[in-house]
N, C-alpha and C positions, 0 to 999 in steps of 0.2 A: 438736451445737453449731451455733449458727448462724453466718452469714457475718460479721455485725456483731461477734459474740463473738472469731471468729478473727481478724477485721481488728484488733480494737482490741490484742488480746494482742500481734499482731505489729508492730504500730506502737510499741507502748511497751518492747518486748523489743529492737527493733532502735535504738530512739532514746531510750535512757535518759536523756539531757538533758532530754526532756520530761518525763518523769517525776520527775525531780528537781525541775525547774521547779514543777510541778505541787503537789509535796508541800512545797516552800518556802511555796508560798501558804496552805497549811492550817496547817502547823506550822514554823516557822523554826527551822533547825538539826537538824531530825530526821535528816538525812543527814549524817554525819560528814565531815570532810575526806577525800579519796580521791584516788587516781593512777590507778585502774583498775576497771572494771566487767566482771564475768564473768558471762556466762550460764552458769549451772550446771544439774544435772538438775531437772527438775519432779518427776519421781518421787521421794518422800523417803525411798529405803532399801529393802533388799530384806526388812528386817524387817516392813514394812507390807504390807496387800493391795494387789495389783497396780492397783486403781481409786484408792486414794489418790494423787493426782496434781494437784498444783496446776497453775494457768495457766501461771505463770513463776515463776521464782526467779533473782533477781540478788544476787552477792556483790560488796561495794564493799570494795575493798583499797587498804591504804597502805603502801608499802614491803615488799610482798609477803605481808603479814599480814591478814588477814580484819577489817574493823571493822563490818560490817553486812551482814546476809543479809535481803533483802526478797523476801517471798512476795508473789506478787501474782494477786489474783484478779479477773477480769472477771465481774460480776455483773450480769444483765439481768432476773432474775425473784427473788422470794422463793424461799428453799429452806432449810426448817428443819434438812435433815440437814446443811448447813454449819456450823451452831452446834456440832456434834460433830466435823466434820471439820477445820474451821479450827484448832482448838487443837493436834491432832496434827501439822498442818503447823509450827507454830511451833517446838514441842518437838523435833521430827524434825531441823529444819535448824539449831536451836541446837546441838543435840548432834552433828550430823554436821560443821558449820564451826567450832564452838567460839567464837561469837562472838554478841552481841545479834541479836536477830531481830525483825523489823516484819512485821506482816500488813497489807497496803492493799489495799482493796477499791475498783475503780473501778466506777462505774454512770453510766447516762445516763438513770436512771429516779429521780425525786426520791421515790417511795415505798419503792422498793428502798433508796435511801441512808438514809432514816430507819430503816428496819428494820435494816440492817447497823449501824447506829452503837450499837445497845443493846449493853450489856456482856454478855459471854457468862459466865454463872456456871459456874464449875469444882465448887465445892464451898464450904463455910461460909467467908465472907470471902475468897474467892479467884476473881478473875474476869479476864478479858481483853477490851480493847476494841479493834476493827480502826479503823485510821486509815482514813476512807471520804473518797472524792472523787466528787463527785457533782456536778451542774449547777450549783448554787449555788458550789462551790468552782472551777468553771471558768469564766472569764471569757469572754464573747462578744467576738471578735476582729473588729473592722469596719473596721480600718484595713489597706488593702492591702500597704503598706511592711512593716507589723509581720508580716503573715500570710505575705508572700515571705520573711522573715528565717528563720521556722519554720513552714514549710508543714505538717508534721504536726501541731503543736499547734494551728494553725488548724483542721485537720480534725476533729480530738478535740473542738474549740469547737463546730464545726458541727453534730457528731455531739450533743454534748450539749445544745443548744439548738434541736435539730431540731421538738421537739413543744412549745415553750413556748406560754404564751398569747397572747404577743405574736408572731402569725404573720409580720407585716411584718417584724419585726427577725428570726426565723428564715430568713427567706428572704435578707436582707441578709447574714448571717452565712455561709450557705451558699454565696452568691454568691462572697462575699470568697474563702474557702477554695478554693472551685473555681478562681478566677483564679490564685490562688497555686499551684495544684498543675499549672497548665499548664507551668510552667518545668522541673519534675521529670524526670529521665531514664527512658527505657523507657516501661512502660506503667503506671507507677505512678499518673499524674495520671489515667489512664482509670479505674483501679481506685478511684481516692477519688471522682470523679466519680460513679460507680454506686452506691458505698456512701452517699454523702450523699444522693443521689436518693432511694434505697430507704428511708432512715431519716425522711424527713419525711412529714408528714401530707398528704391529699389537695389541700387549699386550696394549702399553700405548695409543694408539689411543682409543681403546675401554674402557679404563679405564676413559680417559677424556671425551668421549662422556658421559658415565654415570655421570660423576662429575658434567659436564656442566647442566644437567638437576635439579640441586640444586641450580644453582645460580639465582638471579632475573635479567633474560636478559630483557633489556631495548630496544633493537635494534630487530625490527621487523625481518630483514635479519636472524639474528642469532636464533631467536625463529624457524623461518623456517627450517634453517639448522638443528637444533636439533631436531625438530619434524618430520623430512621428513621420516617418516616411520621406524625409529629405535625402536618404543616401540610398539610391537605387542599387549602385554598383556594390555597395556592400552586401545589399539584399541578393544581389545575384550570384556573388561570389560564394556567399554562405550556401545558397541552393546548390550551386556546383560543387560544393565541398561536401556536401552529405552524398554526393556521389564517387568524388575521387579522394574524399578524406576529408575529414572535418577541419583538421587543423591548417593542411594547405589551402582549402577553400576559403577558411576564415581570415588567412593571410593575404591571399589574392583578393578578395573582396575588399580587405580594407585599404590594400595599395590602390585598387580601381577607384574607391570612394574617395580617396585622398587627390589623386591624380584629377578626377572629374572635379573635384571642389578648387583645385588650383584654376583650371579653365572656367569654372563659374564666377570666381573672383576676378579673374582677367575680362571675362566678357561682360561683367557688371560694370566694372570701370571703363570700359570702352576702348581699353587696350587691343591692338589687332595681335593675331595669332598665326603665324604662319604654319603650313602645313608639316614643315619639320620639326618645328618647336611643338606643335600638338602632337606628334609622334613621339617626340622625346618623353614628353610629360606622360602621356599614357602607357609609353613603354617601361616606366620606371617601375621596379618592384622594391626599391629602397625606400622603407618607411620614413626613416631619418631624413633623406634627401627631399621626399615629398612634404614632410612638415617644414623643413626649411623653404622650400620652393613657396608652400602656401603662406607663411609668414610674410615673405619677401613681396608677393602678389599684392599685398594691401598697400603698399606704399611705393612698388616700383614704378619708375618714370616710363618703362617700358618693357614688354614680355622679356627681352632679350637680358635685362638687368636680373631677373630672378635666379638665372643661372649663375651668377658671380659667387664665388666663395664667400662664405658669411665672415 
């Protein structure tokens, strides 16, 4: 099982309100009124083979009685065997908990979502159909206040849209989720940062790395993650500063690092850069100007656009 697979299970199991909110967006009223949610055994009974283990199982209760058991499956790839295993999950939890059962499949891949939505034929006239939550059912969160109110939902949003065709939006959703995660206790924010970064395509990942450098990071782990050898220009500038003056060298290094960041984002997005444009970017020592170019490089239609006044 992948890190992404395990992380999604953990987030949804530990924060069932996020899952309920996602379900409500797909099918209103699918989760009945309840006053308690219980994480119950994911292996579905000793009568079944040991390998028959759902990713997670949540029992919703009202006044001490089960009103729904939800079998949660995180599916990152097409697996034909699941079409035989999933029905067994449902019948087993229904027998065990003596209440309605619902199979929910979570995926961050649109192709997998399309596959999982197909009815599973059990026999003539009998079929079941999982309730699937994929990228199209998970809204992109771009508002920072909203993300801070529900950081786990923002993280799931970033993962679901990490490889969208609109790469600039993928970067914005990811950056919003990471900023929201900074206020979380312990090392959760660092874990979410790593997870989001690893889920992005190469272009958005490099763009996000550049943008993260402009945020006022408060978490030491995130600062280390950002600073971990990604800015050779700054290192070179600081080394030069020791010989010619620390303050001057640091300023030169920062400018050179930001200039290289602009070129990295443009290159990652596949935008051509003329020799004159490259010289202009690398020749700038104005930090404010370079910051403006860096932000513009994430969404610009072409390299020339980044030089337009904000």
